[in-house]
C-alpha positions as CSV (number, residue, x, y, z in Angstrom):
1,M,0.0,0.0,0.0
2,K,1.1,3.6,-0.7
3,V,-0.6,6.6,0.8
4,L,-0.6,10.0,-0.8
5,I,-0.9,12.9,1.6
6,A,-1.8,16.5,0.6
7,G,-0.5,18.9,3.1
8,A,2.6,19.0,5.4
9,G,0.9,20.5,8.5
10,I,0.8,18.9,11.8
11,G,-1.9,16.4,10.7
12,G,-0.3,15.4,7.4
13,L,3.2,15.0,9.0
14,T,1.9,13.0,11.9
15,T,-0.1,10.8,9.6
16,A,3.0,10.0,7.6
17,L,4.9,9.1,10.7
18,M,2.1,6.9,12.0
19,L,1.9,5.1,8.7
20,H,5.6,4.6,8.6
21,A,5.6,3.1,12.1
22,R,3.1,0.5,10.7
23,G,5.2,-0.3,7.6
24,I,3.0,1.7,5.2
25,P,4.8,4.0,2.7
26,A,3.6,7.5,2.5
27,Q,4.4,10.5,0.3
28,I,3.6,14.1,1.3
29,Y,2.9,17.0,-1.2
30,E,2.9,20.5,0.3
31,T,1.7,23.7,-1.4
32,A,4.2,26.0,0.2
33,D,7.7,26.3,-1.3
34,E,9.2,25.2,2.0
35,V,8.1,24.1,5.4
36,R,8.7,27.1,7.6
37,E,8.4,27.7,11.4
38,A,5.2,29.8,11.0
39,G,2.6,30.7,13.5
40,V,2.7,31.3,17.3
41,G,1.9,29.2,20.3
42,I,-0.5,26.3,20.7
43,N,-1.3,23.7,23.4
44,V,-1.3,20.0,22.7
45,L,-3.4,17.9,25.1
46,P,-2.2,14.8,26.9
47,H,-4.2,12.3,24.8
48,A,-2.5,13.7,21.7
49,I,0.9,13.8,23.4
50,R,0.5,10.1,24.2
51,E,0.2,9.4,20.5
52,L,3.4,11.4,19.8
53,E,5.1,9.5,22.6
54,T,4.4,6.3,20.6
55,L,6.5,7.9,17.9
56,S,9.4,8.4,20.4
57,L,9.1,12.2,20.3
58,L,8.6,13.1,23.9
59,S,12.3,13.9,24.6
60,D,12.3,16.2,21.5
61,L,9.2,17.9,22.7
62,D,10.8,18.7,26.0
63,I,13.6,20.5,24.1
64,I,11.4,22.7,22.1
65,G,8.3,23.1,24.3
66,L,7.1,23.5,27.8
67,R,5.2,21.1,30.0
68,T,2.1,22.9,31.2
69,K,1.4,22.8,34.9
70,Q,-1.7,24.8,35.6
71,L,-4.5,26.6,33.9
72,T,-6.6,29.4,35.5
73,Y,-9.7,31.0,34.1
74,Y,-10.5,34.7,35.0
75,T,-13.2,37.1,34.2
76,R,-12.2,40.0,31.9
77,S,-11.5,42.1,35.0
78,G,-9.2,39.5,36.5
79,Q,-11.3,37.6,39.1
80,E,-10.6,33.9,39.3
81,V,-13.3,31.6,38.0
82,W,-11.6,28.2,37.9
83,S,-8.1,26.8,38.3
84,E,-6.9,23.3,37.6
85,L,-3.7,21.3,37.2
86,R,-2.8,20.0,33.7
87,G,-0.9,17.1,32.2
88,T,1.1,14.9,34.5
89,H,0.3,17.2,37.4
90,A,-3.4,16.3,37.0
91,G,-2.8,12.6,36.8
92,H,-2.2,12.0,33.1
93,E,0.5,9.6,32.2
94,V,2.0,12.1,29.8
95,P,2.2,16.0,29.8
96,Q,0.3,18.7,28.1
97,F,2.7,20.9,26.1
98,S,2.6,24.6,25.4
99,I,4.7,25.0,22.3
100,H,5.4,27.1,19.3
101,R,3.3,25.7,16.4
102,G,6.1,26.2,13.9
103,R,8.6,24.4,16.1
104,L,6.3,21.4,16.5
105,Q,5.7,21.3,12.8
106,N,9.4,21.5,12.1
107,L,10.1,18.7,14.6
108,L,7.6,16.5,12.8
109,Y,9.0,17.5,9.4
110,R,12.6,16.7,10.3
111,T,11.4,13.4,11.8
112,V,9.6,12.5,8.6
113,L,12.7,13.3,6.5
114,D,14.9,11.3,8.8
115,R,12.6,8.2,8.9
116,L,10.9,8.2,5.5
117,G,13.8,9.7,3.5
118,P,14.7,13.2,2.2
119,A,12.3,12.9,-0.7
120,A,9.3,12.1,1.5
121,V,8.0,15.7,1.4
122,Q,7.7,17.5,-1.9
123,T,7.1,21.2,-1.6
124,G,5.6,23.6,-4.0
125,R,3.0,21.0,-5.0
126,R,-0.7,22.0,-4.7
127,L,-3.4,19.4,-5.0
128,N,-5.2,20.1,-8.3
129,G,-7.3,17.1,-9.0
130,F,-7.6,13.3,-8.8
131,V,-9.2,10.3,-10.4
132,Q,-9.9,7.0,-8.6
133,E,-11.0,3.6,-9.7
134,E,-11.2,0.2,-8.1
135,M,-7.5,-0.4,-7.9
136,G,-6.2,3.0,-6.8
137,V,-6.2,6.8,-7.1
138,T,-4.3,9.0,-9.4
139,A,-3.6,12.6,-8.1
140,H,-2.3,15.6,-9.9
141,F,-0.2,18.2,-7.9
142,A,0.3,21.5,-9.8
143,N,3.5,23.4,-9.4
144,S,2.5,26.2,-7.0
145,I,5.7,28.1,-7.4
146,D,6.1,28.8,-11.1
147,G,2.8,27.5,-12.5
148,S,4.3,24.7,-14.5
149,S,2.6,21.4,-15.0
150,G,3.5,19.7,-11.8
151,V,3.4,16.0,-11.2
152,T,0.9,13.1,-11.5
153,V,1.3,10.3,-9.0
154,R,-0.6,7.1,-8.2
155,G,-1.3,5.5,-4.8
156,D,-3.7,3.3,-3.0
157,V,-5.4,6.1,-1.1
158,L,-5.3,9.9,-0.9
159,I,-5.6,11.8,2.4
160,C,-6.3,15.5,2.2
161,C,-4.7,17.3,5.1
162,D,-4.7,20.6,3.4
163,G,-6.4,22.8,5.9
164,I,-9.6,24.8,6.3
165,H,-9.4,25.8,2.6
166,S,-8.8,22.2,1.5
167,A,-8.8,21.6,-2.2
168,G,-9.8,18.0,-1.7
169,R,-12.8,19.0,0.4
170,K,-13.9,21.5,-2.3
171,V,-14.0,18.7,-4.9
172,F,-16.6,16.8,-2.8
173,Y,-18.4,19.9,-1.5
174,P,-18.2,22.4,-4.4
175,N,-21.1,24.5,-3.2
176,E,-19.9,24.8,0.4
177,K,-19.9,28.4,1.7
178,S,-16.9,30.3,3.1
179,P,-15.8,29.4,6.6
180,S,-18.3,30.3,9.3
181,W,-17.2,33.4,11.2
182,N,-18.5,34.3,14.6
183,G,-17.5,37.9,14.4
184,V,-14.5,37.5,16.6
185,M,-11.1,38.7,15.5
186,M,-8.0,37.2,17.0
187,W,-4.6,39.0,17.4
188,R,-1.7,36.9,18.4
189,G,2.0,37.3,19.2
190,A,4.9,36.0,21.2
191,V,7.9,37.7,22.7
192,E,10.7,37.0,25.2
193,W,9.4,38.1,28.6
194,P,10.3,37.9,32.3
195,V,9.0,34.7,34.0
196,W,5.4,35.0,35.3
197,Q,4.3,33.0,38.3
198,D,6.0,29.6,38.1
199,G,6.9,29.8,34.4
200,E,4.7,26.8,33.6
201,S,1.1,28.2,33.9
202,M,-1.6,29.4,31.5
203,A,-4.2,32.1,32.1
204,I,-7.4,32.9,30.1
205,G,-9.3,36.0,31.0
206,G,-12.8,36.6,29.6
207,G,-15.4,34.5,27.6
208,L,-15.9,33.8,24.0
209,G,-16.8,37.3,22.9
210,G,-13.8,38.9,24.5
211,K,-10.8,37.2,26.1
212,F,-7.0,37.4,26.7
213,V,-5.0,34.2,26.6
214,L,-1.5,34.0,28.1
215,Y,1.0,31.2,28.4
216,P,4.8,30.5,28.0
217,I,6.0,28.3,25.2
218,T,9.7,27.8,26.0
219,Q,11.8,26.8,29.0
220,V,13.1,29.6,31.3
221,K,16.5,30.9,30.5
222,D,18.2,33.7,32.5
223,G,14.8,34.5,34.1
224,R,13.0,35.0,30.8
225,Q,11.0,32.8,28.3
226,F,8.9,33.3,25.2
227,M,5.4,34.3,26.2
228,N,2.5,33.6,23.8
229,W,-0.5,35.9,24.0
230,V,-3.9,36.1,22.2
231,V,-6.5,38.8,22.2
232,N,-10.0,37.7,21.0
233,V,-12.7,40.4,20.5
234,R,-16.1,40.3,18.8
235,V,-15.8,43.2,16.3
236,K,-18.7,42.5,13.9
237,D,-22.2,40.9,13.8
238,P,-21.5,37.7,11.8
239,A,-25.1,37.6,10.6
240,I,-24.5,40.7,8.4
241,S,-20.7,40.8,8.1
242,P,-18.7,38.2,6.2
243,P,-15.1,37.5,7.5
244,P,-12.5,39.9,6.2
245,A,-10.9,38.7,3.0
246,N,-7.3,37.6,2.8
247,N,-6.4,38.2,6.4
248,W,-5.4,34.7,7.5
249,S,-2.2,35.3,9.4
250,R,-2.0,39.0,8.3
251,K,0.4,41.3,10.1
252,V,-1.2,44.2,11.8
253,S,-0.1,47.3,13.8
254,L,0.2,47.8,17.5
255,A,-2.2,50.7,17.3
256,L,-5.0,48.4,16.1
257,V,-4.5,45.8,18.8
258,L,-3.5,47.7,22.0
259,P,-6.8,49.3,22.7
260,H,-8.5,45.9,22.7
261,A,-5.8,44.3,24.9
262,L,-6.2,47.0,27.5
263,R,-9.8,45.8,28.1
264,F,-8.4,42.8,30.0
265,N,-6.7,42.2,33.3
266,I,-4.6,39.2,34.4
267,P,-3.5,39.5,38.1
268,D,0.1,40.6,38.5
269,F,0.8,40.8,34.8
270,D,1.7,43.7,32.6
271,I,-0.5,43.1,29.5
272,E,0.2,46.5,28.0
273,G,4.0,46.0,28.3
274,L,3.8,42.6,26.8
275,V,1.8,43.7,23.7
276,R,4.0,46.8,23.2
277,A,7.1,44.6,23.3
278,T,5.9,42.2,20.6
279,P,7.7,42.8,17.3
280,T,5.1,41.2,15.1
281,I,1.3,40.8,15.7
282,F,-0.8,38.5,13.5
283,E,-4.5,38.7,12.8
284,Y,-6.9,35.8,12.3
285,P,-10.7,35.6,12.1
286,M,-12.1,33.0,14.5
287,A,-13.7,30.7,11.9
288,D,-14.7,27.1,11.5
289,R,-16.9,25.1,9.2
290,D,-20.1,23.1,9.8
291,P,-19.5,19.4,10.4
292,L,-19.8,17.3,7.3
293,P,-22.0,14.3,6.7
294,R,-19.0,12.3,5.4
295,W,-15.3,12.7,4.9
296,T,-14.6,9.5,2.9
297,F,-15.3,9.0,-0.8
298,G,-13.9,5.7,-2.0
299,R,-10.2,5.8,-1.6
300,I,-10.0,9.5,-0.6
301,S,-10.6,11.0,2.8
302,L,-10.1,14.2,4.8
303,L,-8.1,14.7,8.0
304,G,-7.5,17.5,10.5
305,D,-8.6,21.0,9.5
306,A,-9.6,19.8,6.1
307,A,-12.2,17.6,7.8
308,H,-13.2,19.5,11.0
309,P,-11.8,23.0,11.3
310,M,-12.8,24.4,14.8
311,Y,-12.6,27.5,16.9
312,P,-9.3,27.6,18.8
313,V,-10.8,27.0,22.3
314,G,-10.1,24.2,24.6
315,S,-6.6,23.6,23.1
316,N,-8.0,21.1,20.7
317,G,-7.3,21.7,17.0
318,A,-3.9,20.2,16.7
319,S,-4.7,17.5,19.2
320,Q,-7.7,16.3,17.2
321,A,-5.6,16.1,14.0
322,I,-3.0,14.0,15.8
323,L,-5.8,11.6,17.1
324,D,-7.1,11.5,13.5
325,A,-3.7,10.4,12.3
326,R,-3.4,7.5,14.8
327,C,-6.9,6.2,14.0
328,L,-6.4,6.4,10.2
329,A,-3.0,4.6,10.4
330,D,-4.4,1.9,12.7
331,N,-7.3,1.1,10.3
332,L,-5.1,1.1,7.2
333,A,-2.7,-1.3,9.0
334,Q,-5.4,-3.8,9.8
335,G,-5.1,-5.3,6.3
336,E,-8.7,-4.7,5.2
337,H,-9.5,-3.1,1.8
338,P,-8.5,0.6,1.8
339,R,-12.1,1.6,1.3
340,A,-13.2,-0.3,4.3
341,A,-10.3,1.1,6.4
342,L,-11.1,4.7,5.5
343,W,-14.8,4.1,6.2
344,A,-13.9,2.7,9.7
345,Y,-11.7,5.8,10.3
346,E,-14.5,8.1,9.5
347,K,-17.0,6.2,11.5
348,N,-14.8,6.5,14.6
349,R,-13.6,10.1,14.2
350,L,-16.3,12.1,12.5
351,P,-19.0,12.0,15.2
352,M,-16.4,12.8,17.9
353,T,-14.9,15.8,16.1
354,A,-18.3,17.1,15.1
355,K,-19.2,17.3,18.8
356,V,-16.0,19.2,19.5
357,V,-16.7,21.6,16.7
358,M,-20.2,22.4,18.1
359,D,-19.1,22.6,21.7
360,N,-16.3,25.0,20.7
361,R,-18.9,27.3,19.2
362,D,-20.4,27.6,22.7
363,G,-17.0,28.4,24.2
364,G,-15.8,24.9,25.1
365,P,-14.5,24.6,28.7
366,E,-14.0,28.3,28.7
367,G,-17.8,28.6,28.6
368,V,-17.6,28.6,32.4
369,I,-16.2,32.1,32.2
370,D,-19.1,33.2,30.0
371,E,-21.6,31.8,32.5
372,V,-20.0,33.5,35.4
373,E,-19.8,36.9,33.6
374,K,-23.5,36.6,32.6
375,L,-24.5,35.9,36.2
376,A,-22.3,38.5,37.8
377,P,-21.5,41.2,35.1
378,A,-20.3,43.6,37.8
379,G,-18.0,41.1,39.5
380,F,-18.4,39.2,42.7
381,S,-16.9,38.8,46.2
382,N,-17.4,35.0,46.4
383,I,-17.4,32.9,43.2
384,N,-19.3,30.1,44.9
385,E,-22.2,32.4,45.4
386,V,-22.3,33.0,41.7
387,M,-21.9,29.4,40.5
388,T,-21.1,26.4,42.7
389,Y,-17.9,24.5,42.4
390,K,-19.9,21.5,41.2
391,D,-21.6,23.4,38.4
392,R,-18.3,24.9,37.3
393,E,-16.6,21.5,37.4
394,A,-19.5,20.0,35.3
395,L,-18.8,22.5,32.5
396,V,-15.1,21.9,32.4
397,K,-15.2,18.1,32.8
398,G,-18.0,17.8,30.3
399,Y,-15.8,19.3,27.7
400,A,-12.9,17.0,28.7
401,A,-15.2,14.0,28.0
402,T,-16.0,15.4,24.6
403,A,-12.4,16.1,23.8
404,G,-11.4,12.5,24.8
405,F,-9.6,12.7,28.1
406,K,-12.5,12.3,30.5
407,D,-11.0,9.4,32.5
408,V,-8.1,11.4,33.8
409,K,-8.4,13.0,37.2
410,I,-8.4,16.8,37.4
411,D,-7.1,17.9,40.7
412,R,-9.0,20.7,42.4
413,I,-7.1,23.9,43.0
414,S,-10.0,26.4,43.0
415,T,-11.4,27.3,46.4
């Protein structure tokens, strides 16, 4: 069996490594002219890290990332709503990692080249069409650099891991509308900064319509570490305003972002200083797509953001792509017909990820902040008088069950 993969993101690269570990050859085709360390920080949850550990990547992750110890939710004004331990501190067998997306992608990329060979990833190749029949699939990848004819290749299956604007998805759903935007704009950055608290903790202040996210993504060195931050603010009514065109990862000015950042407070942290010190700020619309009725069409299937793009809440996008990769590889390795294997993969993963997509639209586990802010818009003196610990815990643990790590103990820190 040979698997063709469109896209060298986290999902596509992990899929190639999972397949290789099971003796299945894979070839990746990437639209960009090179695999760069792009983006800013992300979190990868323990159930996904467990899958990367099976690929012997845990020690490498410790070099480029940070094991997350604690997460605290605050209101926009900085009052604590919920706090919990994370990763191994919460009873997981493996950590949660806060990490630079580009460094994680680069680690996976270098590992693919090392294990599958230097030609395992071909860049500058955009999926441009495919034909399948009973015995296989033939895919054409156009040259995305100079517009030349590209290459035509044949394999047993084609997996489209080419993101929210997936060319493969568009073939099967040609009339699908643009990504669904909730009116929230995200501004993101990362900069070296003095250690805050224990140097291992995350903070999220505010609910879905307006929040500030803060966490370190590197180990401490000389009292400093790279601090990742995100400002989310609802700026438009999505019912009447489409998402801004061509602003996926667009660079924006400090003057645009700073007034929004100053709306939030994280205890004992200088948000204004952090944002002012950030050399480059990126803008993204908070967008997803409606869950699909199916991903698999014969010998072709979707994976990661091509299958289930979701709002970036609950630290779940990259994690779900990694879980997809493991499930897909396991099914293809079982020796059944490729069509049956892809169908089994879809049957397992589609309902689970669809639930995550819909829960993220309601704020995911961070929805507990929204509920508290609705009940006590002017603040509170005792959080338990606003919402009991049991009710707050139900919101957070309910999402943990949806995301796939419900059986791991979450130690109580909140009072």
